[in-house]
N, C-alpha and C positions, 0 to 999 in steps of 0.2 A: 504494500500500500504506500502511496506517495505521501510525503510529509509536507503539509501546507501551513502549519501553525506559525512558523518563524519567517515566512516570506514577507519581505517589506518592499521589494522592487520588482518591476516587470522582468528584468534580467534574471533575477532569482527564480521567478515562476517559469520562465523559458528553460532554465537549466533543470529544474525539477521535472518538467514535462518532456523535454527533448534531449537532455544530457548536456555534458560539458562541450565547449567549443572544441571542434576537431574530431568528435566522435561521429560515427556513421549516422546515427539517429539525428544528431544536431545538424550535420551537413545536409541531410535530406530535407529537414525542416527549413533550413536557410534557403536552399535552392527553390523549394516550393513557394516560400514567402516572396523571394525576389521575382519569380515568375508571375505570381499573383499581382504584385505591384506593377510590373511591366504591362500586364494584361489590362489592368484598370486605367493606367495612363494612356494606353493605346485607345481603348474604348472612348475615354473622355475626349482625347484629341480628335478622334475621327468624328464624333458627334458634334464637337465644336466647329469642325470644318464643314459640317453638314453634307457628308458624303457617305455612301453605303460601303459595305465591305467589298462588294463587287467593284465599285469605282476605285477604291483604294488599291485593290489587287491589280486592276488594269494599269493604274498609274505607276505601279512599282514592279510590274512583271512577275507577279505571284498569282496564286489562285485564291478565290474567295474562301475556299475551305481552309487554306493556310492561315488567312487573316482570322477566320473564326476560331481555329485552334489556338492561336496566340491570345485572342481576346477571352478565351475560356480557360487560359492557363494550362493547356494540354500540350504535351510534346516539348521539343527543344527548338530553339531559334538560334541561328547564326548571328553573330554580332554584325556582320556586313549587311545582312538582310534587315535586321532591326534598324540600323542606321538608314538604309535606303527607304524603309517604310516611313520613318519619322521625317527624314530630311527631304526626300523627293515627294513622297505621297502626301505628307501633312505640312510641309514647309516649317518644320520644327528642328531645332538644333538639339543634339544629344551631348551631354557631358558625362564623363565617367570619373568616379572617385574610387581610389584604391586605399583601403585602410590597413 
């Protein structure tokens, strides 16, 4: 059973739920979290641009099903494709931060 009594921060909760940084469980959680964030950013930017998934796919040389998978946080995405979708398809710049 997981111990929740002494949890005071969100980081502590994540560690209890998904393990310490560097563990397989935590890495999987972090990957899924990042994909969810990207999916939400893409959906929001596409809706703000008032274009459909089909239109975005046409502008960026991908398929509607691929855009849909990204927006639903399913599967993997190459960085070059992500940049193309945001920069060419949505006229948005991407910045990366490494911690």
